[in-house]
C-alpha positions as CSV (number, residue, x, y, z in Angstrom):
1,M,84.3,45.4,122.3
2,E,83.2,44.3,118.3
3,N,86.9,45.7,118.0
4,L,88.3,43.9,120.3
5,T,87.7,40.3,119.5
6,E,89.4,40.8,116.1
7,P,93.0,41.2,117.5
8,S,92.5,38.4,119.9
9,S,91.6,35.9,117.3
10,S,95.0,36.3,115.6
11,I,96.7,35.8,118.3
12,T,95.5,32.7,118.5
13,F,96.1,31.4,115.0
14,T,99.8,32.6,115.8
15,S,100.2,30.6,118.6
16,S,99.3,27.0,116.7
17,S,102.4,27.1,115.4
18,I,105.0,27.6,118.0
19,I,105.8,23.8,118.0
20,S,106.5,23.1,114.4
21,N,108.8,26.8,114.0
22,G,110.4,26.5,117.4
23,S,112.2,29.7,118.3
24,T,111.6,31.3,115.8
25,S,107.9,31.4,116.3
26,Y,108.5,33.4,119.2
27,T,109.7,36.3,117.2
28,L,107.1,36.2,115.4
29,I,104.3,36.0,117.6
30,E,105.6,38.6,119.6
31,S,106.5,40.9,117.2
32,S,102.5,39.9,115.6
33,V,101.1,40.8,119.4
34,S,103.2,44.4,119.7
35,E,102.2,45.5,116.4
36,T,98.4,44.3,117.6
37,V,98.8,46.4,120.9
38,S,100.1,48.8,119.1
39,S,97.3,49.0,116.5
40,L,94.6,48.4,119.3
41,Q,96.5,51.4,121.6
42,V,95.9,53.9,118.5
43,V,92.5,52.5,117.7
44,S,91.9,53.3,121.4
45,L,93.2,56.6,121.7
46,N,91.5,57.6,118.5
47,K,88.4,56.7,120.4
48,L,89.1,58.7,123.1
49,S,90.2,61.6,121.6
50,A,86.6,62.1,119.5
51,S,84.8,61.4,122.8
52,L,86.8,64.0,124.4
53,E,86.5,66.5,121.3
54,Q,82.5,66.3,122.1
55,L,82.8,67.7,125.3
56,L,83.9,71.0,122.8
57,L,81.2,71.3,120.9
58,D,78.0,72.1,120.9
59,S,75.3,69.7,122.5
60,P,71.5,69.8,124.8
61,S,73.9,68.8,127.4
62,D,76.9,71.1,128.8
63,Y,78.8,69.2,131.3
64,S,81.4,72.0,131.5
65,D,82.0,73.5,135.2
66,A,83.5,76.9,134.3
67,E,83.7,79.4,131.8
68,I,86.8,81.6,130.0
69,V,85.6,84.7,128.6
70,V,87.7,85.7,125.3
71,E,86.7,88.5,123.2
72,D,83.2,88.5,124.9
73,I,82.4,84.9,124.2
74,P,82.2,82.9,126.9
75,V,83.7,79.1,126.1
76,G,82.7,76.2,128.5
77,I,85.6,74.3,129.8
78,H,86.3,71.2,132.1
79,R,88.4,71.9,134.8
80,C,89.7,68.6,135.4
81,I,91.0,67.7,132.0
82,L,92.4,71.4,131.6
83,A,94.6,70.9,135.3
84,A,95.9,67.8,134.2
85,R,96.9,68.7,131.1
86,S,98.9,72.0,131.8
87,K,100.3,73.3,134.9
88,F,99.3,76.7,134.2
89,F,95.2,75.6,134.8
90,D,96.1,73.6,137.6
91,E,97.7,76.5,139.4
92,L,94.8,78.6,137.9
93,F,92.3,76.9,139.3
94,K,93.4,76.2,142.8
95,K,93.5,80.4,143.2
96,N,91.1,82.3,144.5
97,K,91.6,84.6,141.1
98,S,90.7,88.3,141.3
99,G,88.6,88.8,139.0
100,L,86.6,85.5,139.1
101,V,82.6,85.6,138.9
102,E,80.3,83.1,140.4
103,K,77.8,82.9,137.9
104,E,74.9,80.2,138.3
105,S,77.9,78.3,140.4
106,K,79.9,78.2,137.9
107,P,83.2,80.3,137.8
108,R,84.0,82.6,135.4
109,Y,87.4,83.6,133.7
110,C,88.2,87.0,131.9
111,M,91.3,85.9,129.1
112,S,92.6,89.8,129.7
113,D,93.0,88.8,133.4
114,I,94.7,86.2,132.5
115,L,97.7,86.9,130.0
116,P,99.7,89.0,131.4
117,F,100.7,90.7,127.8
118,G,99.0,90.8,124.7
119,N,96.0,89.0,124.0
120,V,95.1,85.8,122.7
121,G,91.7,85.8,120.3
122,Y,88.6,83.3,120.5
123,E,89.7,81.4,117.8
124,A,93.5,80.9,118.6
125,F,91.9,79.8,121.8
126,L,89.8,77.0,120.4
127,I,92.8,75.5,118.8
128,I,94.9,75.6,122.0
129,L,91.6,73.9,123.9
130,S,91.0,71.7,121.4
131,Y,94.6,70.3,121.5
132,L,94.7,70.1,125.4
133,Y,91.5,67.8,124.8
134,T,92.4,65.8,121.8
135,G,95.9,65.9,121.4
136,K,95.1,66.8,117.7
137,L,96.3,70.1,116.4
138,K,93.3,71.3,113.6
139,P,94.6,73.5,111.6
140,S,94.0,77.2,111.2
141,P,91.0,78.6,110.4
142,P,92.3,81.1,107.2
143,E,89.2,83.4,108.5
144,V,91.9,85.0,111.0
145,S,94.8,83.4,109.4
146,S,95.1,84.7,105.7
147,C,94.4,88.8,104.4
148,V,91.9,89.7,101.6
149,D,94.9,90.3,98.9
150,D,94.0,87.7,96.4
151,G,97.5,87.6,94.9
152,C,98.5,86.9,98.6
153,A,100.4,83.0,99.7
154,H,99.6,83.7,102.7
155,D,102.7,82.4,103.4
156,A,104.0,85.4,105.8
157,C,101.3,88.0,105.4
158,R,100.2,89.9,108.9
159,P,97.3,88.0,109.6
160,A,99.5,84.9,109.1
161,I,101.6,85.9,111.5
162,N,99.6,86.9,114.0
163,F,97.8,84.0,114.7
164,S,100.8,82.2,114.8
165,V,102.5,84.7,117.7
166,E,98.7,84.2,118.8
167,L,99.2,80.2,119.2
168,M,102.9,80.4,120.3
169,Y,102.5,83.1,123.2
170,A,98.8,80.8,124.6
171,S,101.4,77.9,124.2
172,T,103.5,79.2,126.3
173,I,101.7,81.1,129.3
174,F,99.9,78.0,129.5
175,E,102.6,76.0,129.8
176,V,102.5,73.2,126.8
177,P,106.1,73.3,125.7
178,E,105.4,70.5,122.7
179,L,103.2,73.3,120.8
180,V,106.0,75.8,122.0
181,S,108.3,73.9,120.1
182,L,105.8,73.6,117.1
183,F,105.2,77.2,116.9
184,Q,108.3,78.2,117.4
185,R,109.5,76.1,114.3
186,R,106.8,78.2,112.6
187,L,107.8,81.4,113.7
188,F,111.5,80.6,112.6
189,N,110.1,80.2,108.6
190,F,108.3,83.8,109.0
191,V,111.1,85.5,109.8
192,E,113.6,85.8,106.8
193,K,110.2,86.0,104.6
194,A,107.6,88.7,105.8
195,L,108.5,92.2,105.5
196,V,110.1,93.5,108.0
197,E,107.5,95.4,109.2
198,D,105.6,92.3,110.0
199,V,108.7,90.8,112.2
200,I,107.9,93.5,114.8
201,P,105.1,91.1,116.7
202,I,107.5,88.1,116.3
203,I,109.6,90.1,118.4
204,F,107.6,91.0,121.1
205,T,106.8,87.5,120.9
206,A,109.9,85.7,121.5
207,F,110.9,88.6,124.1
208,H,107.8,88.3,126.5
209,C,108.0,84.5,125.6
210,Q,112.3,84.2,126.5
211,S,112.4,82.4,123.2
212,T,116.5,83.2,122.8
213,Q,116.9,81.7,119.4
214,L,114.2,83.2,118.2
215,L,114.5,86.6,119.1
216,N,118.1,86.9,118.5
217,Q,117.0,85.8,114.5
218,C,114.9,89.0,114.8
219,V,117.2,91.1,116.0
220,H,119.8,90.1,113.0
221,R,116.6,90.2,110.4
222,V,116.0,93.5,111.5
223,A,119.4,94.9,112.1
224,R,120.3,93.8,108.1
225,S,117.0,95.7,107.3
226,D,117.0,99.2,105.9
227,L,114.1,100.1,108.8
228,D,114.8,103.5,110.3
229,S,116.0,104.5,113.6
230,I,112.4,105.9,115.0
231,S,110.8,103.1,114.0
232,L,113.1,101.2,116.7
233,E,112.4,103.7,119.1
234,K,108.8,103.7,119.0
235,E,108.4,100.2,118.2
236,F,110.2,97.8,119.8
237,P,111.5,97.3,123.5
238,F,114.1,99.4,124.6
239,E,116.9,96.1,125.4
240,V,115.9,94.8,121.5
241,A,116.2,98.0,120.0
242,K,119.3,98.5,121.5
243,D,120.7,95.3,120.5
244,I,119.9,96.3,117.1
245,K,121.3,99.8,117.0
246,L,125.0,97.7,118.8
247,L,124.6,95.7,115.7
248,R,124.3,98.4,113.1
249,V,127.2,100.0,114.7
250,K,129.4,96.9,114.5
251,S,129.0,96.5,110.6
252,Q,128.7,100.0,109.7
253,A,131.8,101.4,111.8
254,D,132.1,104.7,109.3
255,K,128.8,105.8,110.5
256,N,130.4,105.9,114.4
257,S,131.2,109.2,113.8
258,M,129.2,112.1,112.5
259,V,130.1,115.7,111.7
260,P,128.5,118.6,114.0
261,D,126.5,119.8,110.8
262,D,124.4,116.2,111.0
263,L,124.8,116.3,114.4
264,L,122.9,119.7,114.3
265,R,120.5,118.8,112.2
266,E,119.4,115.2,114.0
267,K,119.0,116.9,116.7
268,S,116.1,119.3,114.8
269,I,114.5,116.7,113.6
270,K,113.8,115.1,117.2
271,R,112.8,118.6,118.3
272,I,110.2,118.4,115.6
273,H,109.1,115.0,116.5
274,K,108.8,115.6,119.9
275,A,106.3,118.8,119.1
276,L,104.6,116.5,117.0
277,D,104.2,114.1,119.8
278,S,102.9,116.9,122.0
279,D,100.1,117.5,119.4
280,D,101.4,121.0,119.2
281,V,101.9,121.9,115.2
282,E,102.1,125.9,116.1
283,L,105.6,124.9,117.8
284,V,106.1,123.0,114.7
285,K,106.0,126.1,113.1
286,L,108.1,128.2,114.8
287,L,110.7,124.8,115.1
288,L,110.5,125.3,110.9
289,T,111.3,129.1,111.2
290,E,114.1,128.7,113.7
291,S,116.3,125.7,112.1
292,D,117.3,125.0,108.2
293,V,115.3,122.2,108.2
294,T,112.1,121.5,106.0
295,L,109.0,119.6,107.4
296,D,110.2,117.4,104.7
297,E,113.6,116.3,105.3
298,A,111.9,116.0,108.7
299,N,109.9,113.3,107.5
300,G,107.1,115.3,109.3
301,L,103.9,113.9,107.9
302,H,105.1,110.6,107.7
303,Y,105.8,110.4,111.1
304,A,102.6,112.4,111.9
305,A,100.7,109.9,109.6
306,A,102.5,106.7,112.0
307,Y,102.2,108.3,115.1
308,C,100.1,111.0,116.1
309,D,96.3,111.8,116.1
310,P,94.5,112.0,113.3
311,K,93.6,115.9,114.0
312,V,97.5,116.9,113.8
313,V,98.1,115.5,110.5
314,S,95.1,117.5,109.4
315,Q,96.8,120.3,111.0
316,V,100.2,119.8,109.6
317,L,98.3,118.9,105.9
318,S,97.2,122.8,106.7
319,L,100.4,123.8,106.7
320,N,100.9,123.3,103.2
321,L,104.6,122.8,104.1
322,A,105.0,118.9,103.1
323,D,104.7,116.7,100.0
324,V,102.1,114.6,100.2
325,N,103.5,112.3,97.9
326,L,107.1,112.3,99.4
327,R,109.1,109.0,99.7
328,N,111.2,108.7,102.9
329,A,114.7,106.8,102.6
330,R,112.8,103.3,102.4
331,G,110.9,104.2,99.7
332,Y,107.2,105.1,101.6
333,T,104.9,107.9,100.4
334,V,102.9,109.0,103.8
335,L,99.7,107.0,102.0
336,H,101.8,104.1,102.3
337,I,102.6,104.9,106.3
338,A,98.6,105.5,106.6
339,A,97.8,102.3,105.4
340,L,99.9,100.4,107.3
341,R,98.0,102.4,110.1
342,K,95.1,101.8,108.7
343,E,93.3,104.5,109.8
344,P,90.7,105.9,107.8
345,S,90.8,109.7,109.2
346,I,94.3,110.0,108.0
347,I,93.9,108.3,104.8
348,V,90.9,110.1,103.4
349,P,92.2,113.6,104.3
350,L,95.5,112.8,102.3
351,L,93.8,111.6,99.4
352,S,91.7,114.5,99.3
353,R,95.0,116.8,99.7
354,G,96.4,114.8,96.2
355,S,98.1,111.7,97.9
356,C,98.5,109.2,94.9
357,A,97.1,105.6,95.3
358,L,98.9,104.8,92.7
359,E,101.8,105.2,94.0
360,T,103.9,101.9,95.0
361,T,106.9,100.9,97.8
362,L,110.1,99.9,96.2
363,D,108.8,96.5,96.0
364,G,105.5,96.9,94.0
365,R,102.8,97.5,97.0
366,S,100.4,100.1,96.8
367,A,98.3,101.7,100.1
368,V,95.3,99.2,98.9
369,S,97.3,96.3,98.2
370,I,99.4,97.3,101.9
371,C,96.2,97.6,103.6
372,K,94.6,94.4,102.0
373,R,97.9,92.4,104.0
374,L,97.3,93.3,106.9
375,T,93.0,92.9,107.0
376,R,91.6,89.4,107.8
377,P,88.7,88.1,106.2
378,K,87.3,88.2,109.2
379,D,87.5,91.8,110.1
380,F,86.3,92.8,106.4
381,H,83.5,91.2,106.2
382,A,82.4,92.3,110.4
383,K,79.1,93.3,110.1
384,T,78.4,97.0,111.6
385,E,76.1,97.3,114.4
386,Q,73.9,100.0,114.6
387,G,74.9,102.5,116.6
388,Q,78.9,101.0,116.2
389,N,81.5,102.6,114.2
390,S,82.1,101.5,111.0
391,N,84.3,99.0,110.0
392,K,87.3,100.2,109.8
393,D,89.5,97.6,107.7
394,R,87.2,97.8,105.1
395,L,86.6,101.8,105.3
396,C,90.0,101.7,104.8
397,I,90.4,99.0,101.7
398,N,86.7,100.5,100.1
399,V,88.3,104.2,100.1
400,L,91.3,103.3,98.6
401,E,89.8,101.0,95.9
402,Q,87.5,103.6,94.8
403,E,90.4,106.3,94.7
404,V,91.7,103.7,92.2
405,H,89.2,103.1,90.1
406,R,89.0,106.9,89.6
407,Y,92.5,106.3,87.5
408,P,91.1,103.4,84.7
409,M,95.1,102.1,84.7
410,A,95.5,101.2,88.0
411,G,95.0,98.1,87.9
412,N,97.8,97.3,85.1
413,L,100.9,98.7,86.9
414,S,102.6,95.8,86.7
415,R,103.1,95.5,83.0
416,S,105.8,96.2,80.9
417,T,106.5,100.4,80.5
418,S,105.5,100.2,76.9
419,T,101.9,98.5,77.3
420,I,101.4,100.8,79.9
421,T,101.9,104.2,77.9
422,D,99.9,103.0,74.9
423,D,97.2,101.7,77.5
424,L,97.7,105.8,79.0
425,H,97.7,107.0,75.4
426,F,93.9,105.4,74.4
427,T,93.0,105.8,78.3
428,L,93.3,109.7,77.9
429,L,92.1,110.1,74.6
430,S,89.2,108.6,75.9
431,L,88.9,111.3,78.0
432,E,90.0,113.9,76.0
433,N,86.4,113.0,73.7
434,R,84.3,112.8,76.8
435,V,85.5,116.4,78.0
436,A,85.3,117.4,73.8
437,F,81.6,116.4,74.2
438,A,80.7,118.6,76.9
439,R,82.9,121.8,75.9
440,L,80.8,121.6,72.7
441,L,77.0,121.3,74.1
442,F,77.7,123.5,77.1
443,P,81.3,125.0,76.7
444,Y,81.2,127.3,79.2
445,E,80.5,125.1,82.1
446,A,83.0,122.7,80.7
447,K,85.4,125.6,81.4
448,L,84.5,126.0,84.1
449,A,84.3,122.4,85.8
450,M,88.3,122.4,83.8
451,E,89.2,125.8,85.8
452,I,88.0,123.9,88.8
453,A,90.3,120.8,87.8
454,R,93.4,122.7,87.1
455,A,93.0,120.4,83.7
456,D,93.5,124.2,81.5
457,T,96.6,124.0,83.1
458,T,98.3,120.8,81.9
459,S,99.3,119.5,78.4
460,E,97.7,121.4,75.5
461,F,94.0,120.0,75.1
462,S,93.1,117.2,71.9
463,G,90.6,114.8,71.4
464,I,88.6,113.4,68.5
465,L,87.0,117.5,67.7
466,A,90.2,118.6,68.0
467,S,91.9,116.1,65.7
468,K,89.0,114.8,63.2
469,G,89.8,110.9,64.3
470,S,93.8,111.6,64.9
471,S,94.9,111.4,68.3
472,G,96.3,114.8,68.1
473,N,99.3,115.7,70.1
474,L,99.1,112.4,72.4
475,R,101.1,110.7,70.2
476,E,103.6,113.4,69.1
477,V,107.3,112.1,70.3
478,D,109.8,113.8,72.2
479,L,113.1,111.6,71.5
480,N,114.5,113.3,75.0
481,E,111.5,112.0,77.1
482,T,112.2,109.0,78.9
483,P,109.1,106.7,79.1
484,I,109.3,107.2,82.8
485,A,108.8,110.7,82.4
486,Q,106.3,110.4,79.3
487,N,103.9,108.6,81.4
488,K,104.1,110.8,84.4
489,R,103.1,113.3,82.0
490,L,100.2,111.8,80.9
491,L,99.3,110.6,84.2
492,S,98.8,114.4,85.0
493,R,96.9,115.3,82.5
494,M,94.5,112.3,83.3
495,E,94.1,113.0,86.2
496,A,93.4,116.8,85.9
497,L,90.7,115.8,82.8
498,S,89.3,113.1,85.5
499,K,88.7,115.9,88.1
500,T,86.9,117.5,85.3
501,V,84.5,115.0,84.7
502,E,84.1,114.0,88.3
503,T,83.0,118.1,88.5
504,G,80.7,117.6,85.6
505,R,79.4,114.8,87.3
506,H,78.8,116.9,90.6
507,Y,77.3,119.7,89.4
508,F,75.6,118.3,86.0
509,P,74.4,115.1,87.0
510,H,71.8,114.3,84.2
511,C,73.9,116.0,81.6
512,S,76.8,113.6,82.5
513,E,74.3,110.3,82.5
514,I,73.1,110.9,79.0
515,L,77.2,111.5,78.0
516,D,78.3,108.5,79.4
517,K,75.4,106.7,77.4
518,F,76.7,108.8,74.0
519,M,79.7,107.4,74.9
520,V,79.4,103.7,75.1
521,D,76.6,104.1,72.2
522,D,77.3,106.2,69.6
523,L,81.2,107.2,70.1
524,P,82.7,107.3,67.5
525,D,80.3,107.4,64.3
526,S,78.6,110.8,65.2
527,F,81.6,112.6,64.6
528,Y,82.0,111.9,61.0
529,L,79.3,113.2,59.6
530,E,80.2,113.1,56.3
531,K,81.4,109.9,55.8
532,G,79.2,106.7,54.7
533,S,75.9,107.4,52.4
534,A,73.6,109.9,52.7
535,D,70.9,107.8,54.9
536,E,74.1,107.2,57.4
537,Q,75.3,110.6,57.3
538,E,71.0,111.9,57.8
539,A,70.6,109.0,60.5
540,R,73.8,110.7,62.2
541,R,72.6,114.4,62.3
542,N,69.3,113.6,63.7
543,R,71.0,111.5,66.6
544,F,73.5,114.6,67.1
545,I,70.2,116.6,66.8
546,E,68.3,114.6,69.6
547,L,71.5,114.6,71.6
548,K,71.7,118.1,71.4
549,E,67.8,118.6,72.9
550,D,68.7,116.1,75.1
551,V,71.0,117.3,77.1
552,Q,69.1,120.9,77.1
553,K,66.7,118.7,79.3
554,A,69.0,117.8,81.4
555,F,70.8,120.9,82.0
556,T,67.2,122.2,82.6
557,K,67.1,119.4,85.5
558,D,70.7,120.4,87.0
559,K,69.9,124.3,87.3
560,A,66.7,123.8,89.1
561,E,68.3,121.2,91.5
562,L,72.0,124.0,91.8
563,E,69.0,126.6,92.2
564,R,67.0,124.8,95.1
565,A,70.4,124.1,96.6
566,G,71.0,127.6,96.5
567,L,73.5,127.6,93.9
568,G,71.8,128.2,90.8
569,S,73.1,132.1,90.8
570,S,76.7,131.2,90.6
571,I,75.9,128.8,87.6
572,S,75.1,130.9,84.5
573,S,74.6,129.6,81.1
574,P,75.9,131.7,78.6
575,S,76.2,128.3,76.6
576,I,72.3,127.9,76.5
577,K,72.0,131.4,75.5
578,K,74.3,131.1,72.9
579,R,72.9,128.0,71.1
580,R,69.6,129.4,71.1
581,R,70.6,132.5,69.5
582,S,72.7,130.5,67.0
583,Q,69.5,128.1,66.5
584,S,67.0,131.0,65.5
C-alpha cells in the first residue's frame, strides 16, 4: 500500500490548479492521471509476475497440484494457471489422459505422451512454463543453445537452431500464439545463415507446425544448395523432398533428360545403396562385380557412414575397395560424414584405416570442428554414471582431437601456404632428428619401426645426422612442384615419421621417454662435438656417453617387459650386440 499513496498525492496536487487554468488544466490532469495509472499497472504486473515466478522456484512449500515429467525430471505445475493461459492445457487437464498416473493424489503427465511429434527438452519446457506463469521470456541457457566450438558465434550452429526449434514446437502445441510468432521469426533468421544440413530440423518443425511461410523459405534454401538427392530421400518428409526436386527441375531444365548410360549407372548405384541398407555386404560385392560402377563412384562408404549400422561400415572397410579420404560431390570425406553422425564406432575404424583428420570441407571445417558445432556444452560435460554407455559426444571430439594432435601442424591449417610450408619443414626436421637419434642408438629397432610405419617408402631420409646441421633435402626446391603438392608430400613424410615415433613409443616406452627428454634439453648442441672450447667438447662427449648408457638401461627394461608380454622373441637386439662389440 505504500506505493499507492504516492500517486494519489500527485493527483490531489494537480487538481488544485483547475480553477486558475481552465480547460487546459483538465487535459494536463487527464494526462497525468493516465500516466500514473499506466505506471501503477506496470508496477502491479511486475509484482504479480514476480509472485507467480516464486511458484516455479524451489521452496520449502510446494503448492503444485500436478507434475509433468520431462527427460525423466518431474516438474511441478499448477493446473489452474496453465489451463487459464493455454487452451491446450485446459483440454489436457479436462481429459483423463491414458498414461496419467496417480501418485500421492497428484496427477503426473509425461511430455513424450503429450507431444505427437518430436520432443521438448527440460530447459525449453522451463522457458515456456516461466512465460505462462510470468508473461516474461527468459534468455536461452547457453549450455543448451550453444556449441562447444570456441570459434563459433553461436548465431546459427546446430544447438542454437535445435533449441529454437524446441521452443517453436512447444509454443505451437501448447497454443501460445505470441510465442509462436516470436520463435518463427527467430527461425526465419537462421535459414539463410545456417549450413544446409542444419536447416533440416527447421523444415521438420515448420512441416509439423504447418508454418507455410517458414517451410517455403526452407524449401527454396535447400533447392538452391548442393544437398544431394539421397539426403533428400533419406532425411526429409516425402512431400517436402518432392517440392525441392520440382524446384530443382524447373531451375535446371537441362537435367530433365538423362542419357541411357547415366540411367543405368544411377540404377546400379541405387542397388548398391539398397544392399547396404539391408546390411548385406556380400551382395554389395556381387553387385560391384556385375556392374562397371566402383564403390567409390557409388560413394558407398559415405553412404554406409551416414545411414548404416557401424558393423556394416567396418565390413565395407574390410573389402579394401574404398578410398577412406575420398570426397563426395559436396567436398565431404567419409570422416566428415561420420562426424556429422557423431558415432565413435564409425569414426575410430575410419581413423585406423587412414582417414585424415586434417582434411577440411570446402568451407574450411575439419571433422573435429563439425563435431564441436553439433555438441552442446550440457552434453559434452555430462558425467557418465558407472554401468552406463560412454558419453558419445565427448568421445567423438576427444578421439578426433587426439588424432589431430598427432600432427603438430594441425592447429595452423588456416594460415598462408608459405607459412605452412615453412612450419612443415621445421616440424618435419624435428621428427627426422628424433628418428635419427633412434637409428644411431638402436638402428635395428628403429629400422623395424620405420618399416612398420612405411617411413622407408617415402622421401629419402634426412635429419641432423645426415646433414650435419643443414636441412638436407627438405629444402631442395622443385620449380615444377606446386605449394599444395609440396605440402602434401611433406605431410605424407611427416605422417610416416609420426607413425615411426608412435611405434617406438609402443614397443620401447622407456627408451622413448629418454629420447623425449634429450630432444628438449640437449638438442642440437650434442651433435656438434667438434665445436666450442675443449671443455665444452669434452662435456658434450660425456653427455652423449651418459645418454647411450641411459638408453641401454631403458632398452633392457623395455625388452624385459616385452618378454613378459610374450613378444621378446620377436624383438631381437643385434644393435645392442653390435654396440657392445664396438665398445669392447
